[in-house]
LUMMARMI-960562 format. One record per residue (C-alpha): residue in three letters; z, y, x; residue number from 1. Coordinates in pm, 1 decimal, always signed. Layout:
BEGIN
{mimi=Ala&pz=Z&py=Y&px=X&dopa=NUM} .
...
% end
This chain:
BEGIN
{mimi=Met&pz=+22204.8&py=+11132.7&px=+2676.4&dopa=1} .
{mimi=Gly&pz=+22257.4&py=+11500.7&px=+2744.1&dopa=2} .
{mimi=Ser&pz=+22082.7&py=+11779.3&px=+2555.8&dopa=3} .
{mimi=Thr&pz=+21734.1&py=+11729.6&px=+2415.4&dopa=4} .
{mimi=Val&pz=+21546.9&py=+12039.7&px=+2302.9&dopa=5} .
{mimi=Gly&pz=+21314.5&py=+11991.5&px=+2007.1&dopa=6} .
{mimi=Ala&pz=+21110.4&py=+12216.8&px=+1779.3&dopa=7} .
{mimi=Leu&pz=+21392.2&py=+12238.6&px=+1523.4&dopa=8} .
{mimi=Gly&pz=+21696.2&py=+12259.5&px=+1751.6&dopa=9} .
{mimi=Val&pz=+21888.7&py=+12071.6&px=+2018.8&dopa=10} .
{mimi=Asn&pz=+22033.8&py=+11721.3&px=+2004.2&dopa=11} .
{mimi=Phe&pz=+22348.5&py=+11655.8&px=+2209.7&dopa=12} .
{mimi=Ala&pz=+22475.1&py=+11312.6&px=+2318.1&dopa=13} .
{mimi=Leu&pz=+22764.7&py=+11219.7&px=+2545.8&dopa=14} .
{mimi=Phe&pz=+22899.2&py=+10876.9&px=+2642.8&dopa=15} .
{mimi=Ser&pz=+23275.5&py=+10824.0&px=+2648.3&dopa=16} .
{mimi=Glu&pz=+23434.3&py=+10486.6&px=+2593.5&dopa=17} .
{mimi=His&pz=+23787.7&py=+10620.6&px=+2548.1&dopa=18} .
{mimi=Ala&pz=+23748.6&py=+10966.6&px=+2390.6&dopa=19} .
{mimi=Gln&pz=+23909.5&py=+11025.0&px=+2052.1&dopa=20} .
{mimi=Lys&pz=+23711.9&py=+11342.0&px=+1975.3&dopa=21} .
{mimi=Val&pz=+23439.9&py=+11544.8&px=+2150.4&dopa=22} .
{mimi=Val&pz=+23381.4&py=+11913.6&px=+2084.1&dopa=23} .
{mimi=Leu&pz=+23061.6&py=+12094.3&px=+2184.3&dopa=24} .
{mimi=Cys&pz=+23131.9&py=+12452.5&px=+2296.1&dopa=25} .
{mimi=Val&pz=+22844.7&py=+12703.5&px=+2290.7&dopa=26} .
{mimi=Phe&pz=+22849.9&py=+13020.2&px=+2503.3&dopa=27} .
{mimi=Asp&pz=+22675.6&py=+13357.7&px=+2505.5&dopa=28} .
{mimi=Val&pz=+22375.2&py=+13412.4&px=+2734.0&dopa=29} .
{mimi=Glu&pz=+22597.4&py=+13517.6&px=+3025.8&dopa=30} .
{mimi=Gly&pz=+22825.0&py=+13214.3&px=+2985.0&dopa=31} .
{mimi=Ser&pz=+23131.4&py=+13436.2&px=+2970.5&dopa=32} .
{mimi=Gln&pz=+23219.1&py=+13419.3&px=+2599.7&dopa=33} .
{mimi=Glu&pz=+23256.6&py=+13104.5&px=+2390.0&dopa=34} .
{mimi=Ile&pz=+23081.8&py=+13179.2&px=+2059.3&dopa=35} .
{mimi=Ala&pz=+23110.7&py=+12851.3&px=+1865.0&dopa=36} .
{mimi=Arg&pz=+23262.4&py=+12503.5&px=+1859.8&dopa=37} .
{mimi=Tyr&pz=+23119.1&py=+12195.8&px=+1689.6&dopa=38} .
{mimi=Glu&pz=+23286.2&py=+11857.6&px=+1662.4&dopa=39} .
{mimi=Leu&pz=+23040.1&py=+11582.4&px=+1752.8&dopa=40} .
{mimi=Phe&pz=+22994.2&py=+11271.0&px=+1539.5&dopa=41} .
{mimi=Gly&pz=+23086.3&py=+10930.3&px=+1664.4&dopa=42} .
{mimi=Pro&pz=+23140.2&py=+10734.5&px=+1848.9&dopa=43} .
{mimi=Thr&pz=+22837.0&py=+10516.2&px=+1793.3&dopa=44} .
{mimi=Asp&pz=+22845.2&py=+10251.9&px=+2067.8&dopa=45} .
{mimi=His&pz=+23068.9&py=+10492.4&px=+2267.4&dopa=46} .
{mimi=Val&pz=+22819.8&py=+10779.4&px=+2225.3&dopa=47} .
{mimi=Trp&pz=+22924.2&py=+11107.0&px=+2063.8&dopa=48} .
{mimi=His&pz=+22630.4&py=+11298.2&px=+1916.6&dopa=49} .
{mimi=Gly&pz=+22525.6&py=+11598.8&px=+1714.8&dopa=50} .
{mimi=Phe&pz=+22226.0&py=+11815.6&px=+1627.8&dopa=51} .
{mimi=Leu&pz=+22244.9&py=+12193.9&px=+1640.0&dopa=52} .
{mimi=Pro&pz=+21951.4&py=+12341.4&px=+1445.6&dopa=53} .
{mimi=Glu&pz=+21999.1&py=+12700.8&px=+1562.8&dopa=54} .
{mimi=Ala&pz=+22010.7&py=+12605.3&px=+1931.7&dopa=55} .
{mimi=Lys&pz=+21711.2&py=+12635.3&px=+2162.7&dopa=56} .
{mimi=Ala&pz=+21617.2&py=+12603.1&px=+2527.7&dopa=57} .
{mimi=Gly&pz=+21851.7&py=+12814.6&px=+2737.1&dopa=58} .
{mimi=Thr&pz=+22159.4&py=+12742.5&px=+2524.1&dopa=59} .
{mimi=Leu&pz=+22470.4&py=+12736.5&px=+2745.3&dopa=60} .
{mimi=Tyr&pz=+22729.8&py=+12476.4&px=+2655.8&dopa=61} .
{mimi=Gly&pz=+23011.2&py=+12250.1&px=+2768.1&dopa=62} .
{mimi=Tyr&pz=+23236.3&py=+11982.4&px=+2621.4&dopa=63} .
{mimi=Arg&pz=+23605.5&py=+11958.1&px=+2543.1&dopa=64} .
{mimi=Val&pz=+23700.5&py=+11592.8&px=+2525.0&dopa=65} .
{mimi=His&pz=+24014.4&py=+11479.9&px=+2344.4&dopa=66} .
{mimi=Gly&pz=+24194.9&py=+11155.9&px=+2417.5&dopa=67} .
{mimi=Ala&pz=+24501.3&py=+11006.2&px=+2577.4&dopa=68} .
{mimi=Tyr&pz=+24670.4&py=+11181.8&px=+2865.6&dopa=69} .
{mimi=Glu&pz=+24812.1&py=+10880.8&px=+3048.9&dopa=70} .
{mimi=Pro&pz=+24759.2&py=+10936.9&px=+3422.2&dopa=71} .
{mimi=Asp&pz=+24916.6&py=+10602.2&px=+3514.7&dopa=72} .
{mimi=Ala&pz=+24656.3&py=+10426.9&px=+3297.6&dopa=73} .
{mimi=Gly&pz=+24370.1&py=+10634.2&px=+3439.5&dopa=74} .
{mimi=His&pz=+24328.0&py=+10854.3&px=+3130.4&dopa=75} .
{mimi=Arg&pz=+24341.0&py=+11229.1&px=+3188.9&dopa=76} .
{mimi=Phe&pz=+24179.0&py=+11373.6&px=+2878.0&dopa=77} .
{mimi=Asn&pz=+24258.1&py=+11743.5&px=+2848.8&dopa=78} .
{mimi=Pro&pz=+24067.8&py=+11946.0&px=+2586.3&dopa=79} .
{mimi=Asn&pz=+24184.3&py=+12267.9&px=+2751.9&dopa=80} .
{mimi=Lys&pz=+23935.3&py=+12195.3&px=+3028.8&dopa=81} .
{mimi=Leu&pz=+23567.1&py=+12268.3&px=+2971.3&dopa=82} .
{mimi=Leu&pz=+23347.9&py=+11992.2&px=+3113.2&dopa=83} .
{mimi=Leu&pz=+22991.0&py=+12011.0&px=+3234.9&dopa=84} .
{mimi=Asp&pz=+22755.4&py=+11768.3&px=+3065.3&dopa=85} .
{mimi=Pro&pz=+22717.7&py=+11482.7&px=+3317.2&dopa=86} .
{mimi=Tyr&pz=+22359.6&py=+11440.2&px=+3189.9&dopa=87} .
{mimi=Ala&pz=+22267.4&py=+11811.4&px=+3217.8&dopa=88} .
{mimi=Lys&pz=+21942.3&py=+11893.5&px=+3391.9&dopa=89} .
{mimi=Asp&pz=+22057.3&py=+12245.5&px=+3476.1&dopa=90} .
{mimi=Trp&pz=+22370.5&py=+12459.5&px=+3478.6&dopa=91} .
{mimi=Cys&pz=+22455.3&py=+12827.7&px=+3495.0&dopa=92} .
{mimi=Gly&pz=+22733.7&py=+13008.8&px=+3677.3&dopa=93} .
{mimi=Gln&pz=+22964.4&py=+12940.8&px=+3966.2&dopa=94} .
{mimi=Leu&pz=+23290.6&py=+12755.3&px=+4009.8&dopa=95} .
{mimi=His&pz=+23570.9&py=+13007.9&px=+4063.3&dopa=96} .
{mimi=Trp&pz=+23876.4&py=+12848.7&px=+4218.3&dopa=97} .
{mimi=Asn&pz=+24170.8&py=+12906.2&px=+3987.2&dopa=98} .
{mimi=Asp&pz=+24471.9&py=+12691.0&px=+3901.2&dopa=99} .
{mimi=Ala&pz=+24340.5&py=+12673.6&px=+3541.8&dopa=100} .
{mimi=Ile&pz=+24061.7&py=+12435.6&px=+3647.6&dopa=101} .
{mimi=Phe&pz=+24310.3&py=+12159.4&px=+3726.6&dopa=102} .
{mimi=Gly&pz=+24415.9&py=+11921.9&px=+3447.9&dopa=103} .
{mimi=Tyr&pz=+24772.0&py=+11933.6&px=+3575.4&dopa=104} .
{mimi=Glu&pz=+25001.9&py=+12221.6&px=+3670.1&dopa=105} .
{mimi=Arg&pz=+24990.0&py=+12274.2&px=+4044.1&dopa=106} .
{mimi=Gly&pz=+25340.7&py=+12291.3&px=+4185.4&dopa=107} .
{mimi=His&pz=+25499.7&py=+12130.6&px=+3877.4&dopa=108} .
{mimi=Ala&pz=+25793.9&py=+11894.1&px=+3936.8&dopa=109} .
{mimi=Asp&pz=+25594.3&py=+11607.8&px=+3777.7&dopa=110} .
{mimi=Gly&pz=+25304.4&py=+11671.8&px=+4015.8&dopa=111} .
{mimi=Thr&pz=+24968.0&py=+11539.9&px=+3899.6&dopa=112} .
{mimi=Arg&pz=+25131.0&py=+11375.5&px=+3596.0&dopa=113} .
{mimi=Ser&pz=+25200.4&py=+11719.2&px=+3443.0&dopa=114} .
{mimi=Phe&pz=+24964.8&py=+11864.4&px=+3179.5&dopa=115} .
{mimi=Asp&pz=+24801.5&py=+12207.6&px=+3211.7&dopa=116} .
{mimi=Thr&pz=+24729.2&py=+12397.3&px=+2887.7&dopa=117} .
{mimi=Arg&pz=+24526.7&py=+12685.7&px=+3033.8&dopa=118} .
{mimi=Asp&pz=+24159.3&py=+12722.4&px=+2939.1&dopa=119} .
{mimi=Ser&pz=+23930.2&py=+12652.3&px=+3234.4&dopa=120} .
{mimi=Ala&pz=+23612.6&py=+12793.0&px=+3069.4&dopa=121} .
{mimi=Pro&pz=+23618.0&py=+13133.7&px=+3243.9&dopa=122} .
{mimi=Tyr&pz=+23617.3&py=+12963.5&px=+3583.4&dopa=123} .
{mimi=Val&pz=+23358.8&py=+12684.6&px=+3554.6&dopa=124} .
{mimi=Pro&pz=+22977.0&py=+12668.4&px=+3530.4&dopa=125} .
{mimi=Lys&pz=+22813.2&py=+12590.4&px=+3194.8&dopa=126} .
{mimi=Ser&pz=+22547.7&py=+12329.4&px=+3117.0&dopa=127} .
{mimi=Val&pz=+22204.0&py=+12457.5&px=+3008.5&dopa=128} .
{mimi=Ala&pz=+21980.4&py=+12294.1&px=+2748.6&dopa=129} .
{mimi=Ile&pz=+21628.2&py=+12292.9&px=+2892.9&dopa=130} .
{mimi=Glu&pz=+21289.8&py=+12181.3&px=+2767.6&dopa=131} .
{mimi=Ala&pz=+21196.4&py=+11827.3&px=+2867.3&dopa=132} .
{mimi=Leu&pz=+21044.4&py=+11805.5&px=+3210.0&dopa=133} .
{mimi=Asp&pz=+20700.2&py=+11649.6&px=+3214.4&dopa=134} .
{mimi=Ala&pz=+20735.2&py=+11314.3&px=+3380.6&dopa=135} .
{mimi=Val&pz=+20506.0&py=+11260.8&px=+3676.8&dopa=136} .
{mimi=Lys&pz=+20413.4&py=+10900.4&px=+3732.5&dopa=137} .
{mimi=Pro&pz=+20489.7&py=+10794.7&px=+4087.9&dopa=138} .
{mimi=Leu&pz=+20220.5&py=+10646.6&px=+4303.5&dopa=139} .
{mimi=Thr&pz=+20263.3&py=+10271.9&px=+4302.3&dopa=140} .
{mimi=Pro&pz=+20128.7&py=+10017.2&px=+4546.5&dopa=141} .
{mimi=Ala&pz=+19830.8&py=+9805.5&px=+4451.6&dopa=142} .
{mimi=Ala&pz=+19901.6&py=+9487.8&px=+4256.9&dopa=143} .
{mimi=Gly&pz=+20057.9&py=+9222.1&px=+4476.5&dopa=144} .
{mimi=Cys&pz=+20170.9&py=+9473.1&px=+4744.1&dopa=145} .
{mimi=Ile&pz=+20532.5&py=+9518.0&px=+4635.3&dopa=146} .
{mimi=Ala&pz=+20634.9&py=+9499.3&px=+5001.6&dopa=147} .
{mimi=Asp&pz=+20482.4&py=+9848.9&px=+5037.8&dopa=148} .
{mimi=Ala&pz=+20702.2&py=+9991.2&px=+4759.7&dopa=149} .
{mimi=Val&pz=+21004.1&py=+10216.5&px=+4804.2&dopa=150} .
{mimi=Ile&pz=+21238.6&py=+10232.0&px=+4506.4&dopa=151} .
{mimi=Leu&pz=+21471.7&py=+10530.0&px=+4465.9&dopa=152} .
{mimi=Glu&pz=+21721.1&py=+10631.0&px=+4199.2&dopa=153} .
{mimi=Ala&pz=+21811.1&py=+10992.9&px=+4137.8&dopa=154} .
{mimi=His&pz=+21981.9&py=+11201.5&px=+3873.5&dopa=155} .
% end
């Protein structure tokens, strides 16, 4: 999952069980201008995927995910909102508080059930495709000494 940089380009993969379409948005090196959009293939076992041959390490990107907007059913898909890759290993930029980052219109009579059509991209950080980090094997206790082990999970 996430972005995987290879010699020929970058592979992108995102899990979403309920999305109807996922669009990869690529940005300039400052992250201020969207320069391209690519619709991902899928879903394959709820994974949306695509390969971008011209992309390389340092590519800034985000996703626009299409689907049902049914707040009462727990679905708040809004393609006007740029999403960070939940699998990203790095991101660029700062969050700038602006009403456009909310999926609903603040102050609207329908409250959080309203739908906001403003683009959030100028106000949110972007994901960064990075080269794979070399995995370092953790020190493990000697065979039969599992009681000395500490197991952690981290993103």
